[in-house]
N, C-alpha and C positions, 0 to 999 in steps of 0.2 A: 758648569751648572747654573751660571748666571742667566743664560738664555732660557733654560728650563724653568728657573725660578720665576722669570717674568711671565711665563706662560701658565703657571699654576692656577692663578686666578681666572685666566682665560678659559681653561677647560671646564672649570666649575661653572662659569657663566654659560657655557654652551649647554651643559647638562641641565641646568636648573632655570634657565630663562623661559618664562611663559610665552607661548605662541598662540594663545586663545584670542585671536583677533578676527576682524571681519575679512571677508574674501571678496575680491572683485573678479569679474569674468576675464577670460583670456581674450586677447585680441584675435578676431576671427581669422585674420590673414596669417597667423602664426604657423610654424611648420608642424612639428608633432604636438599632439594635444596632451600636455601633462597637466597635473593638478596645479592650482595656483600657489600651493606651498612650495613649488619648485621640485617636489618629488614626483616623478612620473608615477602613474597609477600602477596597481598591482599586476604582476604577471599571472594571468588567470586569477586565482584566489589569493595570490601573495600580496603583501603590502608594499608600502612605498619605497623601502630601501632598495628594492629591485628596480633599477632604472630601466625604463622601457617606453615604447610607443603605445599609446592608448587610442584605439579607433573610436571616432565619434559615432553616436547612435545613428542608425539609419533605418530605412524602410525594410531592409532584408539583410540576410547574412551576406557579407561581402567577402570576396577573395582577399587573401593576405596581400598587403601592399596598396589596397584601395581604401578610400574613405568617401562616405556620403556626407555632403554638407547641406543641412536642412535650410540654411539661409538663402540658398539659391537653387535648391532641389537638383543638384548635379553630383556626379561621381567623379572623383579625381584619384590620380596616383598620390600617395602620401609624399609630402615634401618633408625631408628630414632636417628641417631648420629648428633650432632651439626656440622655445617660447620666451617672451620677455620675462623679466623678473617681476612677478606679480606681487600683490600686497603682502600675502602671507610669507612668501619667500624673503621679501625685503625685511619683514618684521624679524624673521629668524636671524638675518645677517646683522640687523641693528642690535639684537640681543647678544650675539657673539662678540660684537665690538664693545659692549658695555658703554653705550653713549650716555652723556649727560643730557639734561633737558635742552640746552641750546644746540648741542650737537645733533640731537634727535630731530629738532625742528629743521635744521639745515639739511640733514639727510633726507627728510621727508620732501622738502622742496626740490632737492636734486632728483629724487626718485620720480616725482611728478613730472618734472621737465624731461627726464629720460624717457618715461612712458610716452609722452607726446611726440618726442623726436623719433622714437622707435615706431610709433603708429604711423607717422607720416611716411617714413622710409618704407614700411611694409606695404602701405597703400600704393606707393609709387612703383616699387621694385618687385614685391612678392606677389601681389595680386595678378600681374600679367603671367607669372609662372603658373598660377592656378588655371588660367585660361588655356595656356599651352598644355598643361597636364590633362585638362578635360578633353581637349582635342585628341590627344594620344589615346586616352582610355576609351574613347568612343570608337576606336578602330579595332577593338577586340584584343585577344590574347597577344601580348607583345612578343611572346616566345615562339610565335608561329610566323613572324614576318620580319624580314631584315630591315625594311624601311622604317617600320614602327620602332624596332629596337634601336636603330640609329637616332631617331628622334628622341627616344627616351634618354639615351646617353647625352644628347645635347641639353636636354632638360636638366639632368643632374649636373652637368658642367656649369650651366647658368646658375643653378642653385648654389653651387660651391663658391661662385664668385661673390655671393652675397654674405658669406660667413664673416669675412674680415670687416666689411662696413658695419654689420650688426654688432660685432665684438667691439669695434671702436666706439660706437654709441654708448655701449655699456661701460667701457673702460673710462670714458670721460666722467661718468657719474662718480666712480670711485676716486679718480684722480683729483677731481674738484673737492672731494671730502678730505683728502690726505693732509692739507696744511692745517686742518683743525683737529687732528688726532694727536694723541700723546705717543710716546715711543712704544709703549706696550700695546697701544691700540693699533699702531702700524703693523706690529707683528701679527696681531689677530686678523688684520685686513688681508694679510698674505694667505691665511687659511681660508678666509671667505672666498678669495679669488680661486683658490684651488678647488674648493667644493663646487663653486659655480662652474668651473671648467669641466669638472666631471659630469655635471648635469648636462651641460651643452654637448659633451662628447658622447652622450648615451642615446642620441636620437635615432640611430640607425644600426643595422647589423642583425645577423641571425642570432637566435638565442643560444646560450652556452651556459653550462652550470656555473653559477656565481660570476659569470662574465660581465654582468652589468650591475652587480650588487655592491653597494657602497657601505662599508662597515660603520663609517661615521654617522651616516643617516640611520642606520639600523639601531645604533645606540640611542640616537635622538628619539626614535620610536618608542623605545623602552621607557624613557623618561616621560614621554607624552602619555604612556599607558599607566603612569603612576608607580612605576617600579623604581626602587631606590638604586641609583647608579653611582653613589659616592665611591670613588676609587679608594682602594686600600692605601695606596701610596700615590698622591697626586702628581708628584714630579715624574715618577716612572711612567704613570699613565699618560701624562702630557707628552713626554718624550716619545713614547710608543706611538701615540696617535699622530704626532707631527711626522714621525718617520713614515707612517702609513700614507699620509697625505702626499709627502714628497715622492714616494715610490709609486703610488697608485695613479696620480694625476697624469703623468706622461703616458702611462700604459692605456688609460681611457682614451686619451687623445690619439694615440697610435691606432687603437682599435677602430675609432671612428674613421680615420684616414683610410684604413684597409677596407672598411665597410663601404665607403663611398667609392673607392676604386672598383669594387666588385660591381656596383650599380652602373658606373660610368664605362668601365672597360669590360667587365666580365659578362654582363647581359648580352651585348652584341656578339661576344665570342661564343657564348652558349647557343645563341640562335643560329649563327652561321654554321656551327658544328652540327646542329640538329638538321638544318636544311640540307647541308651537304651529305650528311649521313643518310637522309631519306632518299636522296637522288643518286647516290654513288653507284648503285648497281654493281657492275663488274670492273669499274674504273679504279684501279689500284691507286692512282695518283690522287683522285678525289677522296678516296677513303683515308689515305695517309694525311691529307690536309685536314679532314674532319677530325681525325685522331689527334693531330698536333694542336688544333684549336681546343679540343676537349682537355688536353693535358695542360695547356696554358690557363684555361679556366680553373682547373683543379689547383694549379699553383697559386693563383690569386686567393682562392677560397682557403687553401691550407695556411697561407700566411696570416689570414684573418683568424683562423681557428687557433693557431699557435699563440697569437697575441692574446686572444680571449682566454686561452688556457693559462697564460702567464698571470692574468688578472685573477683567475680562479685560484692558482697556486699561492699568489700573494695573499688573497683573502683567507685562504685556509690556514696559512702560516700565522697571520696577524690575528685571526680569530682566537687562537689559544693564548697569544700574548696579551690581548686585551681582556679576554674573559678571566684570566688569572688575576687581574687587578680589580675586578668587580665583586660586589657582594654575591653570595651564593645564588640567590634568586635571580639576580640580573644576569649572572654568568650562564646559568642554566637556560634562561629565556633566550639569550643571545645565541647560544650554540644550537638550541632547538629550532629557532626561527631560521637560522642560517641553513642548517642541513635539510629542513623540510622544504625550503625554497630552492636550494641548489640541487638537491637530489630527490625529486619527488617520486622516483620509482624505487628508491631505497628506503626512504623514511616517510612517515613513521612505519615501523615494522609491525604488521598485524599480529605477529607471534611473540612480540617482546614480552618477556616474563619478569622484567625488572620491577614493575609495580607490585607484583605478588611477593617477590623476594623482600622488597622494602617493608611491606606489611608484615611479613613473617618476622623480620628482624626487629620490628617495633613491639612485639608481644613481650611485655616485661615479665610475665609469669613463667616463661620458659626456664627450665633448669639450665645451669651454666653450660653443661656439655652440649645440650641442644642448641643453645645460642651460638656456641663455637661452630657447630655443624652448619647452621644456617649461614653464618659468616663465610665459611669455607665454600659452600655451594654458590653463594652470591659472587665471591671473588672469581671463581672459575668460570661461572656463567658470563660475567661481564667481560672477562678477557676473551673468551671464545666468541661472544657476540660481536665485540668490537673488531676482532680480527676478520671475521666473515664480512661484516658491514664495510670495513675498509676496502676489502677486495671488491665488493660490489660497487663502491664509489669509484675505485680505479677503473673498473670495467666501463662504468657509465660515462666517465670523463673521456676515456680513450675512444669509446664509441662515438661521442659527440665530435671529436676531431674528425673522424671519418664521415659522419653525417654531413657536417658543414663543408668539408672538402669536396664531397661528391654530390652536393646539393643539386637536385633536379635529375639525378640519374639513379637507376636501380643498381644494386651490387650485391654480391654473394655473402659478405661477412655477417649479414643480419642473422641468419639462422644460427651461426656459431655463437654470436653474442646472446641471442635469446636463450639458447640452451645453457650457456654458462650462468646467466642470471637466474634461471629457474633452478639450476642445481644448487647455487649458493643460497637462494631463498629456502630451499628444502633443508639445507644444512642448518639455517637459523631456526627453522621449525623443530628439527631434531634436537638441537642444543636446548631449546626451551622445554621440550618434552622430557628430556633427561633430567633437567633441573627440577622439574615438577615431581618426577618419580623419586629423586633423591630427597627432596624436601618432605614428601609424604612418608618416606621411610624413617625420617627423624622424629616424627610426631606421633603421639598417641591418638586414637580415634577422637577422644574428647578435645585434644588440642587442635586437631585438624578441622574441627567444626568452625573454628575462628577464621579459617581461610576459605570456607565454602563460597562466600560471596565474591571475593576477588578472583578466585579460581574460575567461578562461573562467568564473570565479566570477561576474563581473558579468553576462555573458550568461545564465548559468544562473538567476540571481535574476530577471532580467527575463522570461525564458521561463516560469518557474514562475508569476509573477504573471499573465501573459497566459493561461496554461493554466487557471488558476483562473477567469478570466473566461469562457473557453469552456465550462467545466463548468457555471457558473452559467447561461449561455445555454441549454445543453441541458436543464438540470433545471427552470429556472423561466421560461425564455423571455425573460430580460433579462440584461444585464450592466452593471456599474458600473466604468468603466475608470479608477479611481484607487486609490491605496494605502488599505488598511484596509477596502476594500469587502467582502472575503471573509474577514476575520480573525475 
């Protein structure tokens, strides 16, 4: 427990250190464009704990994998290199280390020198890759041409050769700081390095439920939002968060390696398979070669998907462990944000009856027997709702393994998945309707008047969801009957 005891002050510093500082712009030649706080921008409408690539603004909607750079009015393939540590990210790390005034001044000087060395390296080594990238993107769809696909693979190989030199520049900054840190500050520095490693390892790869979500940053977001995250037991919380860092970091790094292999190795495989498949005609040998290439492509993608799923499973497991140590408001916010980001087609449930049941349970004037009845309905509803939602989550995650594995190819299981999700969503609706009927049976007409407003809001939300589905059917000829489908 001595090690945990040393870290207790550290976790509190992470949670309560202010990060309201100025922001400097990213170096134009950086790889993926993340925010200067070191947290990549939100996935769609999600916030920063979901680590991801953010496309720069452009003149028009670009295909996935492309970026328009306004400084030279050209379009490039995205380079999956981590951005340098900007001012705000540096400020967070300084806060995590709990530096004294002299240490802070030293760290600031080291950071300034690091940024200059990083800038010079990127101007010399990264900018030529942008020129190479622009030349490839100008040749059209890389999935239609073997020569272009091979050039793209060479670009990715060249990009990967820059990872170690960039990491070495960054490592020197931290190494030069080490002699001036105390023993417990050195322990905190290890966590800084792990969090930075996860940020650097999140620059590439297909999306996967919670496959790029960092729970440590998610908790930091809650603090930034003014939510009290004081742990119930500091030592237990510190130990849990440290264990998460140790387990998550190598998985993030492994996921990045798999993602880059798909770009370097999988893209040419897919293109060759497609070209051969289009020209095979009746040649069984050519068809067999195309099929073998496709299966090799699937193998690379599946390995990536399974690593991403391991990150998802780790996040899902540690979510409960960390939430249990937080105050109720923070725990609820953490769980809600996690599930809404990780499973957007499952949450939020437009038919969720929980708010109405909570309102009913809060009516103090109810007789004792009615209060017991409301409590019983609430327990049964929550159990049933959770069971159905958990099944939807499992279906959604399993489906993503197949989507990522077969990326770029159509396949049959979609209809079965869609049907299963629709049936489960209908069950959630039925469970809510039953809970509503049971609740109404417990109340007198006068008591029921107190629930007219929340019941009305619940029905309005459900109706709006269903109407969006009807509009999709009219406009596109199909509808997806689960949450998030039209958002």
